[in-house]
C-alpha positions as CSV (number, residue, x, y, z in Angstrom):
1,M,-0.1,0.0,0.1
2,R,2.9,2.3,0.8
3,T,4.4,2.0,-2.6
4,L,1.5,2.5,-3.9
5,W,1.0,6.2,-2.6
6,I,4.8,6.6,-3.5
7,A,4.1,5.6,-7.2
8,A,1.2,8.1,-7.1
9,A,3.3,11.0,-5.9
10,L,5.9,10.4,-8.4
11,A,3.3,10.4,-11.4
12,C,1.7,13.5,-9.8
13,G,5.0,15.3,-9.6
14,L,6.2,14.2,-13.2
15,A,2.6,15.3,-14.6
16,F,2.2,18.7,-12.8
17,G,6.3,19.3,-12.4
18,P,6.6,21.2,-15.5
19,L,3.6,23.4,-15.3
20,A,4.7,24.5,-11.7
21,A,8.2,25.3,-13.3
22,A,6.5,27.2,-16.2
23,K,8.1,31.2,-16.6
24,L,5.9,34.1,-16.0
25,P,5.8,36.6,-18.8
26,A,7.9,39.8,-18.1
27,P,5.6,42.7,-16.6
28,P,4.7,45.6,-19.3
29,A,7.4,48.3,-19.5
30,M,6.5,51.1,-17.4
31,S,6.4,54.9,-19.4
32,E,8.2,57.8,-17.9
33,A,5.2,59.3,-16.0
34,D,4.6,56.1,-14.4
35,K,8.3,55.7,-13.3
36,A,8.4,59.5,-12.0
37,A,4.8,59.1,-10.3
38,K,6.0,55.8,-8.6
39,A,9.3,57.6,-7.6
40,A,7.5,60.4,-5.9
41,K,5.2,57.9,-4.2
42,D,8.3,56.1,-2.8
43,A,9.9,59.1,-1.5
44,A,6.9,60.2,0.3
45,T,6.4,56.9,1.9
46,K,10.0,56.7,3.0
47,A,9.9,60.2,4.4
48,H,6.7,59.0,6.4
49,D,8.5,55.9,7.6
50,A,11.1,57.8,8.9
51,E,9.0,60.4,10.6
52,L,7.1,57.6,12.4
53,L,10.4,55.6,13.2
54,G,11.8,59.1,14.7
55,K,8.5,59.4,16.9
56,A,8.6,55.6,17.9
57,Q,12.1,56.0,18.9
58,D,11.5,59.0,21.0
59,R,8.8,57.4,22.6
60,A,10.7,54.1,23.4
61,V,13.4,56.5,25.2
62,A,10.8,58.4,27.2
63,N,9.6,55.2,28.3
64,Y,13.3,53.9,29.5
65,K,13.7,57.2,31.0
66,K,10.6,56.9,32.8
67,G,10.9,53.4,34.1
68,H,14.6,53.7,35.1
69,G,14.2,56.9,37.2
70,M,16.3,59.1,35.1
71,G,14.0,62.1,34.6
72,E,15.5,64.9,32.4
73,A,18.8,65.4,31.6
74,Q,20.4,67.6,34.0
75,P,23.8,70.0,33.4
76,A,27.0,69.1,35.2
77,A,27.0,70.8,38.3
78,A,30.1,73.3,38.7
79,S,32.1,72.2,41.9
80,G,34.6,74.6,43.5
81,S,36.6,71.9,45.0
82,K,39.1,69.7,42.8
83,K,40.2,66.3,43.6
84,K,44.1,66.1,44.5
């Protein structure tokens, strides 16, 4: 029974294998206007993603400082005594 299943699987592979390996047709060529529109859209998307990343990083830093008791950065205090 097991050899029957193996033989059936091999037969299906031989029958449908060439169909799965068929090459897809090339996409249609884009016009210059389409290329320019796509470039503008990609640039706008990249700028928007960069803005969202910056906001997320700012939230992460604020959350880290809040959770670890760091608070706002304080300027170094100028002390009059020096170490010897």
